C-alpha positions in Angstrom: -15.6 18.7 -51.0 -18.6 17.3 -52.9 -20.0 20.3 -54.8 -23.6 20.0 -56.0 -24.8 22.0 -59.0 -28.1 23.1 -60.3 -28.8 23.5 -64.0 -31.0 26.0 -65.8 -31.7 24.8 -69.4 -34.6 25.4 -71.7 -36.4 27.3 -68.9 -36.2 24.3 -66.5 -34.3 24.1 -63.3 -32.9 20.7 -62.3 -30.5 19.3 -59.7 -28.6 19.2 -57.6 -26.0 17.1 -59.4 -22.4 16.2 -58.5 -19.7 17.5 -60.8 -19.2 14.3 -62.8 -23.0 13.9 -63.4 -23.0 17.4 -64.9 -20.1 16.6 -67.2 -21.8 13.4 -68.3 -24.9 15.4 -69.1 -22.9 17.8 -71.2 -21.2 15.0 -73.1 -24.6 13.3 -73.7 -26.0 16.5 -75.1 -28.6 16.8 -72.3 -27.5 20.3 -71.5 -27.9 22.9 -74.2 -25.0 25.3 -74.9 -27.0 28.3 -73.7 -27.6 26.8 -70.3 -26.5 28.0 -66.9 -25.1 26.4 -63.7 -25.3 27.5 -60.0 -24.2 26.2 -56.7 -24.6 27.5 -53.2 -22.0 30.2 -52.7 -22.3 31.7 -56.2 -23.9 35.1 -56.6 -25.8 34.3 -59.8 -26.0 31.7 -62.6 -22.9 31.3 -64.7 -22.9 30.1 -68.4 -22.3 26.4 -68.8 -19.4 27.1 -71.1 -17.7 29.0 -68.2 -18.6 26.2 -65.8 -16.9 23.7 -68.0 -13.5 25.5 -67.8 -13.8 26.7 -64.2 -15.6 24.0 -62.2 -12.4 22.5 -60.7 -11.1 25.9 -59.9 -14.3 26.9 -58.2 -14.3 23.9 -56.0 -10.6 24.2 -55.1 -11.0 27.9 -54.4 -13.8 27.1 -52.0 -11.7 24.4 -50.2 -8.7 26.7 -49.9 -10.8 29.7 -48.6 -12.3 27.4 -45.9 -9.3 25.4 -44.8 -6.1 27.5 -45.5 -4.8 30.9 -44.4 -5.4 32.7 -47.7 -7.4 35.7 -46.6 -6.2 39.3 -46.2 -8.2 42.1 -44.7 -7.5 45.8 -45.4 -8.9 48.8 -43.4 -7.7 52.2 -44.7 -4.5 50.8 -46.1 -3.6 48.6 -43.2 -3.7 45.0 -44.4 -3.9 42.1 -42.0 -3.2 38.4 -42.9 -2.9 35.8 -44.0 -5.9 34.5 -42.1 -8.0 31.4 -42.3 -11.7 31.9 -43.0 -12.5 31.3 -39.3 -10.0 34.0 -38.3 -11.3 36.4 -40.9 -14.9 36.1 -39.7 -13.7 36.8 -36.1 -11.8 39.9 -37.3 -14.8 41.1 -39.2 -17.2 40.7 -36.3 -15.1 43.1 -34.4 -15.6 45.9 -36.9 -18.5 48.3 -36.6 -18.2 49.8 -40.2 -17.8 47.0 -42.7 -18.1 49.4 -45.7 -14.5 50.5 -45.1 -13.1 47.0 -45.3 -11.7 45.3 -48.4 -10.9 41.6 -48.6 -8.6 39.6 -50.8 -7.8 35.9 -50.9 -5.3 33.9 -53.0 -6.9 33.4 -56.4 -8.9 36.6 -56.4 -8.2 39.1 -59.1 -8.6 42.2 -56.9 -9.7 43.4 -53.5 -13.4 43.3 -52.9 -15.8 44.6 -50.3 -17.5 42.3 -47.8 -20.8 42.9 -49.6 -19.4 41.4 -52.9 -18.7 38.0 -51.2 -21.9 36.2 -50.5 -20.3 33.4 -48.5 -18.7 35.9 -46.1 -22.0 37.8 -45.8 -23.8 34.6 -44.9 -21.3 33.8 -42.1 -21.6 37.3 -40.7 -25.3 37.1 -40.6 -25.8 39.9 -43.1 -28.0 37.5 -44.9 -30.1 36.0 -42.2 -30.1 32.2 -42.2 -33.9 32.0 -42.3 -33.8 34.1 -45.5 -31.9 31.6 -47.7 -31.1 32.9 -51.1 -31.5 31.3 -54.5 -30.4 32.4 -58.0 -33.0 34.0 -60.2 -33.3 34.5 -63.9 -35.5 37.5 -64.9 -35.8 41.2 -65.2 -36.7 43.8 -62.7 -38.3 47.2 -63.4 -37.0 49.4 -60.6 -38.5 52.8 -59.7 -36.7 55.1 -57.3 -39.3 57.0 -55.2 -37.2 59.4 -53.1 -35.4 62.5 -54.4 -34.4 62.4 -58.1 -37.1 59.7 -59.0 -35.8 57.5 -61.8 -36.6 54.2 -63.4 -34.4 51.3 -64.5 -34.7 47.8 -66.0 -32.1 45.6 -64.6 -31.4 41.8 -64.3 -32.4 39.7 -61.3 -29.4 37.8 -59.8 -30.8 36.3 -56.6 -33.8 36.4 -54.3 -34.8 35.5 -50.8 -38.0 36.2 -48.8 -36.1 39.1 -47.2 -34.6 40.8 -50.3 -32.8 40.3 -53.7 -29.7 41.0 -55.7 -29.8 43.1 -58.9 -27.2 43.7 -61.6 -27.2 45.9 -64.6 -27.0 49.6 -65.5 -28.2 52.0 -62.8 -27.2 54.8 -60.4 -28.9 53.5 -57.3 -27.5 54.5 -54.0 -27.5 53.0 -50.5 -30.7 54.1 -48.7 -32.8 54.6 -51.9 -36.4 53.6 -51.5 -37.6 51.7 -54.5 -40.5 49.7 -55.9 -39.8 46.6 -57.9 -41.7 44.7 -60.6 -40.1 41.3 -60.8 -40.7 39.3 -64.1 -39.4 35.7 -64.3 -40.5 32.5 -65.9 -40.0 31.0 -62.5 -43.2 32.7 -61.2 -46.7 32.3 -62.5 -47.3 36.0 -62.3 -45.2 39.2 -61.8 -44.2 40.1 -58.3 -44.6 43.6 -57.0 -42.7 44.6 -53.9 -41.1 47.7 -52.2 -37.7 47.8 -50.7 -34.6 49.8 -49.7 -31.1 49.6 -51.3 -28.9 48.0 -48.6 -25.6 48.1 -50.4 -24.1 48.7 -53.9 -20.7 47.1 -54.8 -18.0 48.6 -56.9 -19.1 46.4 -59.7 -22.6 47.7 -59.6 -24.3 44.8 -57.8 -27.2 46.0 -55.7 -28.5 44.3 -52.6 -32.2 45.2 -51.8 -33.9 44.7 -48.5 -37.7 44.1 -49.0 -40.3 45.9 -47.0 -43.8 44.7 -46.0 -43.9 41.8 -48.4 -47.5 40.4 -48.8 -48.0 36.9 -47.3 -48.9 35.4 -50.7 -45.7 36.8 -52.3 -43.7 35.5 -49.4 -45.1 32.0 -50.0 -44.2 32.2 -53.7 -40.6 33.2 -52.9 -40.2 30.7 -50.1 -41.5 27.8 -52.3 -39.0 28.8 -55.1 -36.0 29.2 -52.8 -36.7 25.8 -51.2 -35.8 24.1 -54.5 -32.2 25.2 -54.0 -31.7 24.7 -50.3 -33.3 21.3 -49.4 -30.5 19.3 -50.9 -33.2 17.1 -52.6 -33.1 16.7 -56.4 -35.6 18.9 -58.2 -36.8 19.1 -61.8 -39.3 21.9 -62.2 -40.6 23.4 -65.4 -41.2 27.1 -65.3 -44.6 28.6 -65.7 -44.9 31.3 -68.4 
């Protein structure tokens, strides 16, 4: 498996690069210690120091989960497995209520929900293919507009033209109607959008589904996401 990695350093996104190229850049001092690394399949950027110690494990885990029978599926205390990834997806497609299901694979620290595993969500079509995701650095001011209105400032984790992922302290719930003010050096201006909370994981990760996104905002997001999904090298300075 030839993993390709993107690098976020000094507010510049570059890549994709193969594993050895990233290691060479680190040895040459081209990647600052406070930088971050991402590859398709990760939920958000990880610190480069973490990547240095876990890159081989990340790649091997991805290979094992795809090719070997390492998956287990649990519904209300009735585990099934081991399953290959293909068998797992077939099993999941037969379930109407995915919120009750927990998954575990060899190498994982604990059971997780379907919504905590982005690669599984992609294969199930929970993240529509035309809405490719990309990692995002920035903050999001969130205002809940339904009962018990409240405000939060959380971190952006990922974004697509159809929605985004958030992480940080909050008490958002599935079905909450929210407004978002997205601030990121990746965009020339702040983005205002409304949405609905689609899922909340046990670790506090929030999936938001956008509603009625303005065409100009859609264009900005699509242009940004393309950097991570074309497979072509990119080196883009962020606009403050």
